[in-house]
N, C-alpha and C positions, 0 to 999 in steps of 0.2 A: 616602439614599445607601446603597450596598451594596458589599461587597467582591467583587472578581472571583472569589474562590474560592467565594463563595456562589452564583454564577450559572453553571450548567453547561449543556451541550448533550448530548442523547442521541438518537441515531437508532436506532429500533427497528422490527422487522419482524414481531413476533409476532401482530399483529392483521390483517395483510394476507393473509387467508385466501381461498381460492377459494370462490365462492358455491355453496351446495347447489342442485341443480337444481329442487327443488320448494318453494322458499321462497315464502310468500304475501306479496303487497304489503300493507303495513300503514300506509300514510299517505303523503301527498304534500305537499311544501312548495312554496310559490310564491315567486318572486322579489319583493322589495320595490322594487328599483330597476331597473325595466325601462323600455322606451320608452313614453312617455306618448302620449296621443292628440294630434291636431292642435289648434292654437289659432289665434285670429284676432289678427293684429297688423298695424298700418299699413294696414288695409283689404285685406291679403293674407293668405293662409293660410300658416303656417309650422309646422314640427314641432318640438316641444320634445323633444329627445333624451333628457333625463333630468329627470323632473318634480321629483325631490328634490334633485339635486345641481347643477343649473344653473338660471339664471333667464333668462326671455325678455326681450329689450330692450323697454322701454316707449315709447321714442321712436326715430325713424329716425336714420340717420347724420347727422353734422353738415354734410355736404356733399351737394348734389343729385346723384342718380345714377339710372340706369335699373334697376339691380339691386344687391343687397348681400348680404354673407355676414357672419354673426356667429359667432365661435368661442368657446364657453364651456368652462371647465375644471372638472372635478368636484372636490368636496370629499372629504376623507378619510372613510372608512367607520368609524363608531364603533358598537360592538356591546357590550351588557352581558349577561353571563351570571352566574347565581347558582346556587350548589349548597348545599343545606341537608342536613346530616347529623345525625340524631337521636342522642341519648345518646352523644355523641362520647367521653366518658371511657371508656365500655365498649369502643368501637371501638379507642381507643388502647391499651387493655390487651390486647385480643385479637389485634391486628395486630402481629406480631413485626417487629423491625428488618429492613429490606429488602423487606418485603411491600407490594405495590401495591394501591391502591384507585382505581377509575375512575368518573368521571361518565358519564352517557349521552352519545352523540355529539350535536352540534348543528351547524346550518348557518349560516354567515355569507354571505349573498348579496352578490355583487359584480355589476358590470355584465356581463351576459350569461354569467355563470358562478357556480358555487357553490364555497365552500371548506368543508371539514368538519373539525371540531375536537372535542376533549374535554379536560377537566381530569383530571389524575391526581395523586394524593397518596400519600405514604408516611406513614401516621399516626404511625409511630414511627421515622422517619428512613430515608434511602436507603442509607446506609453506616454502619458501626459508629461513625464519628466524629459522625454526625448523630443518634444515639440520644437520645431525649428532646426531639426537635424534630419538627415537621411539615415534610416536604419537599413542595413544590408545583411543578407544571409545566403549561404550556399545550402540548398535543400536536397537531401536524398529523395528522389521522386519515383523510386521503384514502386510498383503496384502491389506486389505480393511478398517480396523478400527485401530485407535491408541490403545495402551495398556491402556491409561487412568488410570495410577497408579502413585503414588509417590514411587520412587525407590532410594535406597542408594546403589551405586556401589563402592565396595572396590577393586581396582585393585592392584595386587601384582605380584612379580616374585617368583617362587619356586626355591630356590637355590640348590646347589649340595648336601646339607644335608637334603633336604626336608622341609626347613623352608620358611615361607612367608617373603619376604623382599621387600623393596622399596614400601611400602603400601601407596597408595593415594586414597582418598575417595571423591566422589561427590554425592550430594543429590539433585535430580531434579524431577520435574513433567514431565512425558511422556504423553503429551496431544495431540500432533500433529503427524500425520502419518509419520513414518520413522525418527523421531527425534533421534539424537545421542548426547551423552554427554561423556566427558572424558578429557584427558590432551594432550596438544600439545607437551610438553616436559616431557614425562614420565620417560625416562631413557636415559643417554648419551651412545653413542657407546663406548666411551673410558672406561666407567665403566663396560661394558659388555666384551670387547675384550682384555683388558690389561692382560699380563701374571699373572697367579695366581688368576684371577677373580673367585669368587664362584657363579656368577649369571648364568653361563652356566654349564650344565653337559654333558660331551662328545660332546660339540658343540650344544646341544639342548637348546632352550629357552622354558621354561614352564611358561606361563602366567595364572594367576588365577583371577577370578572375583567372589566375593561373593555379590550376589544380595539380598538385604533385601527390600521386598515390604510391605509397611505399609498398614495394613488392620484393619477394625473395623466392622466385620460381627457378627451379633447377631443371636443366635439360641435358640428357645424356647423349653423347655421340659415340659410336662404336665402329670398329673396322669390319664387323661381321654381318652387315646388312645387305651386302651386294647381291647375294643370290635371291633375296626376297624382293629386292627393288628392281631386278633386271627387267621384268615385264613392264613395270611402270615407266622406267626410263625409255624403253623401246616405244611405248605408246606416245610419250612426249616427243621423241625424235620423229616418229612418223607424222604426228600432227604438225610439227614445225616444218617438216619436209613438204607436207601436203600444201600448207599455206604458201610457202615460198614458190612451189611449182605453179600453183594457181595464179599467184600474182605475176609470175613470169609469163604465163599464158595470156593474162589480161594486158600487161604493158608491152608485150611483144606479140600481139595477136596475129599479125600478118605472117609471123614465122610459124604459127600453130594453126594454119588453115582457117583463118577467120572467114566468115561468109556473109556478114552484115556490117553496115556502117551506121553509127549514130551521128546525126548532124546536131551539134550544140550551137549555142549563140556565138561562140568564138572559135569553132573548128570542128573537126570530125574525129571520131574514135572507132576503130575497127574492133569487132568482137564476134561472139559465137552465138548464133540463134538457139542452138540446143541448150546451152547453159542458161541463157535468158529465159527460155520457155520452161525449164525445169524448176526455176526458182520464183517465177512470177506468173500468175494466172492471166495478167494483162498481156504479157508477151506470148504466152501459150495461145490465147485466143487470136492474137494478131497473126501468128504463123500457121494456125489451124483453119483459118477461114480465108476466103478469097479477098483479103484486103490488099491495098496497093503495096504495102510494105512486104508482103509475102513474095511479090513478083519483082519489085524494084530493089529489094534488099537494103533499103535506106529507111531509117527510123528518124523522124523529126522530133527533137526534144529542144526546141528553141528557147524554152523558158529557163534552161539550165546552162551554165557555162561548163567548160570541160573539167575544171577542178572539182566542182560539185558532182558532176556526172561520174567522174572517176571514183569518188567516195561511194556513191551508190553502187557502181559496178564492182568495186572491191568487196563490198558486203555480199553481193550476189555471187561472186566467184568463191569467196573464202568463208563466208558466214561470220566474219569478225569485223570489228571496227573499233578504232581508238576513240575514247570519249571526247578528245579535243577536236574531233572532226564533226561532231553532232551539232546540228543547227535546226532552226525552224524550217528553212527551205528543204533540208534533207527529210525532216518529218513529213512535210507535205508531199515530197516526191515518193516516199515510201508508201503513203496512202494511195496516191494516184496510180502507181504501178503495182499496187496490190502485193507488197512485200511485207506481210504482217509481222514477221519476227523483227524486222528492222524498225517498223513503226512502234512496236511495243518497247524495244530497246531505247529508241529516241525519247519516247514518252516518259519512261522511268528516269532517264537522265535529266530531261528538261524540268521535271518536278523538283529535282534537287538543286537546280540552278536558277530558280526564280529570283528576280531582283526588282527593284523599283523601276528600273529602266525597261525591263522586258515583260513584266507581268501582264500588262494590258494586251500587248500583241500576242502573248502566249494564250491568253484567255480567248481572244478572237480566233486564233488558229485552231485551238482545241475544239471550240464550238463549231467551226466550219467543217472540221474533219470528224465530228461526232466522237471525239475521245472524251468520254464523261469523266474518267479518272483524272486526266490532265486538266480538264476544265475545272473540276472541283478543287484541285490543288491551287490553280491560279486564282480562282474566286476566293478561296480561304486566305491566300496570301494577301490579296487586296483588302479584304475585310479586316484582317488582323493588323494591317499596316494602313489604317484609314487616312493617315497623313498624306498618302499618295493622292487622295481625292481632294484634299484641302490645300495642298501646297502647289498644285499645278492645275491648269485648265486643259492641258494637252490631252488628257484621257477623254475629255468630251469630244474633241475633234476625231480621235481615233475610233470612238464608238458611234459616231454620227450615223454611219450607214448600218448600224446593228441595233435598231430600237428595242427589239425583244431582249437582247443581251443587256442593254443598258437598263431596261426596266428590272430585269432579274438582279442585276448588281445593286441597284438602288433599294430594292426590296430587301436584299441581304443586309445592306447597311442599316436599314430601319429595324430589322429584327435580329441583328447580330447578338449572339451570346457574349458574355464577358470573355475577355481574351484568355484568361486562365482556364476556361472550360471548353474552348473550341477544339483543342486537339491535345493528344497525349501520346506517349510512346509505350507500346506494349511489347514485352519480351516473351519469346517463345523459342521452341527448339524444333528444327526440321532435319530429319536424318542425322540426329546426334549433334548438329551444329547450331549455335545460337543465332537467332534472327531477331532484329529490332524492327517493328512496324509502327508507323505513325497512324493513329486512329483519329478520326475527326467526327464531330457532331454535325448533323445536317438538319 
């Protein structure tokens, strides 16, 4: 339970800035809840309008009919966001009363549109009456339009055992641009910092916000779409058949007239020079010029094991790759063997998977392979999480052989903009579909 005086509303405009004209795109988010593909029911083809939020009928209507329609209703959207702040006691000491601290923006995807949010706190209270408390809000962070949703925000602290504690909930309509709702007196400093407190883990404060967005979206399913979807289904079947056939050709290459062998660090892989040449300028040049590989039909790739090489070859043969197979070595191989579409795909994925453990290596790799977009993303991640540079000396050793990169990084630390202004999410539309892009200041 909470007192009404603890739950306040604030509409703010300070972050609704015009976009600079030369901002580089630094990442793309995809919708989780968009239209799914066609499915087969009752011997007829129907379209499941929402794979996640509605279920297709498994039996026909209870009465005989020539045609039918089934309307399903979406469930509420539930989204969990977690914000971890290192050495929070120092933060509380350095942030004066009324001074604000922001999380990065994040996207909650809804049906056919995105909503953009961020958490904001006042580490030492929003007003003089709140001094000695943390104030917390969920903020609608859209740039041009309000979220226009009813959202239930359940704020909590993740204690040192991983449990949600100090749970406080607010239920509000976000109808005005940049509205914020939350609690002035969310938690006392004395509850956080007294000896034996379980609310901090090794000095870190972990805030969680479970957002429940109330929805009532209806989706119709009908028995009379088969003739219109026939060509679409055929395309999907042909595409699936093509991928299976090409994988079969790769993994059973000797049965399909393979003519070259790749020597990896732990074995050999037979494959087809014509397919390699059609997908890579590196291999095209190898087999078009009097290089030894043209005559020996043996390609030496000793820097790669067979497992990694098969991932590379699978993309060459099919043009597809699952995200769980993407790695920095694969990114490097894509550049070395001049497979630009694979390199771009790896780059976009690696931007979204930056962590404290891999950001420095990613920065070095992106700089080495002249990928400015990935380099900027890794640089920004390090600058926005400067505790990486203060909590460990390992980054110095990693950057020892890259003095220019080290200088660039330290200059960035010296001139870094405030965290809340370094990046934001811009919503747009491409070919009728919503797109969320992270924009960054440089």
